[in-house]
C-alpha positions as CSV (number, residue, x, y, z in Angstrom):
1,M,-0.1,0.1,-0.2
2,T,1.3,3.4,-0.7
3,L,0.5,6.6,1.6
4,D,-2.2,7.9,-0.8
5,E,-3.9,4.5,-1.5
6,A,-4.2,4.8,2.5
7,R,-5.3,8.4,3.0
8,K,-8.2,7.2,0.6
9,H,-9.1,4.2,2.4
10,I,-8.9,5.9,6.2
11,G,-11.7,3.9,8.1
12,S,-11.1,1.0,6.2
13,I,-9.4,-2.5,7.4
14,V,-6.2,-3.6,6.4
15,K,-3.9,-6.3,6.9
16,Y,-0.6,-6.0,8.7
17,I,2.0,-8.5,7.1
18,P,4.9,-8.2,9.1
19,F,7.4,-10.2,6.4
20,K,7.1,-11.3,3.0
21,G,6.3,-15.5,3.1
22,C,5.5,-15.1,7.1
23,D,2.8,-17.1,8.6
24,E,-1.3,-16.0,8.3
25,S,-1.0,-16.4,12.6
26,Q,1.3,-13.8,12.4
27,C,-0.6,-11.0,10.2
28,E,-2.6,-8.9,12.3
29,Y,-5.8,-6.8,11.1
30,G,-6.7,-3.5,11.9
31,E,-8.6,-0.4,10.8
32,I,-6.8,3.1,9.3
33,T,-7.3,6.3,11.7
34,S,-5.0,8.9,10.0
35,V,-1.9,8.9,7.7
36,N,0.9,11.3,8.0
37,D,4.3,12.0,5.8
38,K,5.3,8.7,6.3
39,Y,3.4,6.1,8.3
40,V,-0.5,4.8,8.5
41,F,-2.0,4.6,11.7
42,V,-3.8,1.4,12.4
43,R,-5.3,0.9,15.6
44,Y,-5.5,-3.5,15.9
45,G,-7.7,-5.4,17.3
46,R,-9.5,-4.1,20.9
47,E,-6.4,-1.6,21.6
48,I,-7.4,1.9,22.5
49,N,-4.5,3.8,20.1
50,S,-3.4,3.5,16.8
51,K,0.0,2.1,16.0
52,A,2.7,3.8,13.2
53,T,2.9,1.4,11.0
54,R,4.9,1.3,7.5
55,P,2.6,1.6,4.5
56,E,4.7,-1.5,2.3
57,D,3.4,-3.8,5.2
58,L,-0.2,-3.5,4.6
59,K,-2.9,-4.5,2.6
60,L,-6.4,-3.7,1.9
61,S,-8.5,-6.7,3.4
């Protein structure tokens, strides 16, 4: 995903893929809450706060 794609999809669910070829159990799902000039902020699971995530590690779910 790119930062521009993430900006267009604020509020959407994304899949976090920690590394290429990882097992599905290592992936996480969350909602895009905001985007800055470097990171996509995603609220995972039942977390209260969003976490800065590299856009290249995300895929629209």
